C-alpha positions in Angstrom: 98.1 105.3 103.1 98.2 102.3 100.7 95.8 100.1 102.5 92.1 100.8 102.0 89.4 99.8 104.5 86.2 98.4 102.8 82.9 98.7 104.7 83.0 95.2 106.2 86.5 95.8 107.5 85.3 98.8 109.5 82.4 96.8 110.9 84.7 94.0 112.0 87.3 96.4 113.4 84.6 98.1 115.5 83.3 94.7 116.7 86.7 93.2 117.6 88.4 96.4 118.9 85.5 98.4 120.4 85.8 101.8 122.1 87.9 101.3 125.2 89.5 98.1 124.1 93.2 98.0 125.0 95.6 96.4 122.5 98.4 94.8 124.5 98.1 97.6 127.1 98.4 100.5 124.7 95.4 102.5 126.0 96.9 102.6 129.5 100.4 103.4 128.2 99.3 106.3 126.0 97.1 107.7 128.8 100.0 107.9 131.2 102.1 109.7 128.5 99.5 112.4 127.8 97.4 112.8 131.0 99.4 115.9 132.2 99.4 117.7 128.9 97.7 121.0 128.7 96.6 121.7 125.2 95.3 120.0 122.2 96.4 116.5 121.0 95.9 114.8 117.6 95.4 111.1 117.0 96.6 110.3 113.6 94.6 107.4 112.1 91.8 107.7 114.6 89.7 104.9 113.1 86.5 104.2 114.9 87.5 106.0 118.1 88.8 103.0 120.1 91.4 105.2 121.9 90.0 108.7 121.2 86.7 108.3 123.0 88.1 106.9 126.3 90.5 109.9 126.4 87.8 112.4 125.7 85.8 110.8 128.6 88.9 111.4 130.9 88.9 115.1 129.9 91.8 114.9 127.4 91.5 117.6 124.7 92.0 115.4 121.7 90.8 115.3 118.1 91.4 112.9 115.3 92.1 112.5 111.6 91.7 109.5 109.2 91.8 109.0 105.5 88.9 106.5 105.6 85.4 108.0 105.4 83.9 104.7 106.5 85.9 104.5 109.6 85.1 108.1 110.5 81.4 107.5 110.1 81.6 104.7 112.6 83.6 107.0 114.9 80.9 109.6 114.7 78.3 107.0 115.7 80.5 106.0 118.6 80.9 109.6 119.7 77.1 110.0 119.8 76.7 106.7 121.7 79.1 107.9 124.4 77.8 111.5 124.3 81.2 113.0 123.4 82.2 115.5 120.8 85.4 116.6 119.1 86.8 117.6 115.7 87.2 114.8 113.2 89.2 115.5 110.1 89.0 113.5 106.8 92.1 113.5 104.8 95.6 112.4 103.9 97.9 113.1 106.8 100.7 114.5 104.6 98.4 116.6 102.3 96.1 118.0 105.0 96.7 121.7 105.9 96.3 121.9 109.6 95.2 125.2 111.1 96.7 124.8 114.5 99.7 123.2 116.4 99.4 120.3 118.8 101.1 119.5 122.1 101.2 115.8 121.1 100.5 113.6 118.1 99.6 110.0 118.7 99.9 107.2 116.2 99.2 103.9 118.0 98.9 100.3 116.9 101.3 100.4 114.0 99.2 102.7 111.9 102.4 104.2 110.4 103.3 100.7 109.1 100.2 100.9 106.8 101.9 103.6 104.7 103.5 101.7 101.9 105.9 104.3 100.5 108.9 105.1 102.7 109.3 108.5 101.2 105.7 109.3 102.4 106.7 108.2 105.9 109.6 110.6 105.8 107.3 113.5 104.6 104.8 112.5 107.3 107.3 112.8 110.1 108.4 116.2 108.8 104.7 117.2 108.7 104.3 116.1 112.3 107.3 118.2 113.4 105.8 121.2 111.6 102.5 121.0 113.4 103.8 120.4 116.9 104.4 123.2 119.4 107.9 124.0 120.4 107.9 121.4 123.2 105.4 119.0 121.6 106.0 115.3 121.1 105.0 112.4 118.9 104.2 109.0 120.2 104.4 106.4 117.4 104.0 102.6 117.6 106.1 100.4 115.3 105.1 96.8 114.9 107.2 93.9 113.8 106.2 90.7 112.0 107.1 88.4 114.9 104.3 85.9 114.3 104.0 86.2 110.5 104.3 83.0 108.6 103.9 83.0 104.8 101.4 80.4 103.5 99.2 80.3 106.6 95.4 80.9 106.4 93.3 81.8 109.4 89.5 82.1 109.4 87.2 83.8 111.9 83.4 83.9 112.1 81.7 86.9 113.6 78.0 86.9 114.5 76.5 90.3 113.8 72.9 89.5 114.7 70.5 86.5 114.6 70.4 86.7 110.8 73.8 87.9 109.8 77.4 86.8 110.2 80.7 87.7 108.6 83.5 85.3 107.8 87.0 86.8 107.8 89.8 84.9 106.2 93.4 86.1 106.6 95.8 84.8 104.0 99.4 85.4 104.8 101.0 85.5 101.4 104.6 86.7 101.6 107.3 88.3 103.7 109.7 90.5 101.8 112.8 90.8 103.9 114.6 93.1 101.5 111.9 95.7 101.4 110.7 95.0 105.0 107.1 94.2 104.1 104.5 91.6 104.8 101.8 90.9 102.2 98.5 89.5 103.1 94.9 89.4 101.8 91.8 89.7 103.9 88.6 88.2 102.5 85.3 89.3 104.1 82.2 87.1 103.3 78.9 88.6 104.4 76.2 86.0 105.1 72.5 86.7 105.6 70.4 83.8 106.9 73.4 81.5 106.0 73.4 82.8 102.3 76.5 84.6 101.0 75.4 88.0 99.8 78.7 89.9 99.4 82.4 89.3 99.3 85.0 92.0 99.8 88.7 91.6 99.4 91.4 93.8 101.0 95.1 93.8 100.1 96.8 94.3 103.5 100.5 95.1 103.5 102.5 96.1 106.5 105.9 97.7 106.5 108.4 97.6 109.4 111.2 99.8 110.3 114.5 99.1 112.2 114.7 101.2 115.3 117.9 103.0 114.2 116.4 103.5 110.8 113.3 105.2 112.3 115.4 107.3 114.7 117.4 108.6 111.7 114.1 109.6 110.0 113.1 111.5 113.2 116.4 113.2 113.5 116.3 114.3 109.8 112.9 115.9 110.6 114.4 117.8 113.5 113.5 115.7 116.5 116.3 115.6 119.1 115.1 113.8 122.2 114.1 110.3 121.2 113.0 107.5 123.6 112.4 103.9 122.8 110.0 101.6 124.7 109.5 97.9 124.0 106.1 96.3 124.4 104.8 99.2 126.4 107.3 98.5 129.1 105.8 95.2 130.0 108.8 93.0 130.8 106.7 89.9 131.2 106.1 89.9 127.4 109.1 88.1 126.0 108.5 88.3 122.2 109.1 91.6 120.5 105.9 92.9 118.9 105.7 96.6 119.5 108.3 99.4 119.8 107.0 102.8 120.8 109.0 105.8 119.8 108.5 109.1 121.8 110.2 112.0 120.3 110.4 115.8 120.9 
């Protein structure tokens, strides 16, 4: 993936989206989709275990992969905290050689939109098809820049403990309509006893896909049965933010 998560980013992610935190109802939606599956499931882009660990606690046979060592280290800590255990793989999703096939592959919260090269997305979908069982399915969230406004700056302060806080500034730089990409910069400032001790900057680009465009990618990879769900089926949410694709 093109976006890299520095250490402060992982810390803030785990703080703001802890284990069991549901983003717009995604945890409940995904559970309903996989609760009857017998066999192993893979979460692609597992992060800190926000979704993985609640599913493990419900008896789901699920493991995870991520290309960020820092995020996986936090996930391991969370697994110990909740007394759960599973396989965690470190590696690039396209390049990793998997030793098994899965009944389902989950990629929630627009993780696929973090991959900047479209050719790599096409390779990834083909890889998913190759490591699914005959009747296996992928469940992938696509997110859209509904609320993105170039030139806006938002700052958030997070208290870590009595002596430490982190200031996160989100700078929305540009929306590229031709290449379907938003470009932002995240700035993390680490304060100890109100003194700035470290600053980390993260380029944060998000791609989006048209639904027909993404369905064409899936069909090219060999998926036939494709279903589209808007905003996890919650009709009370009027603004389009998330489209979930379920394909077999």
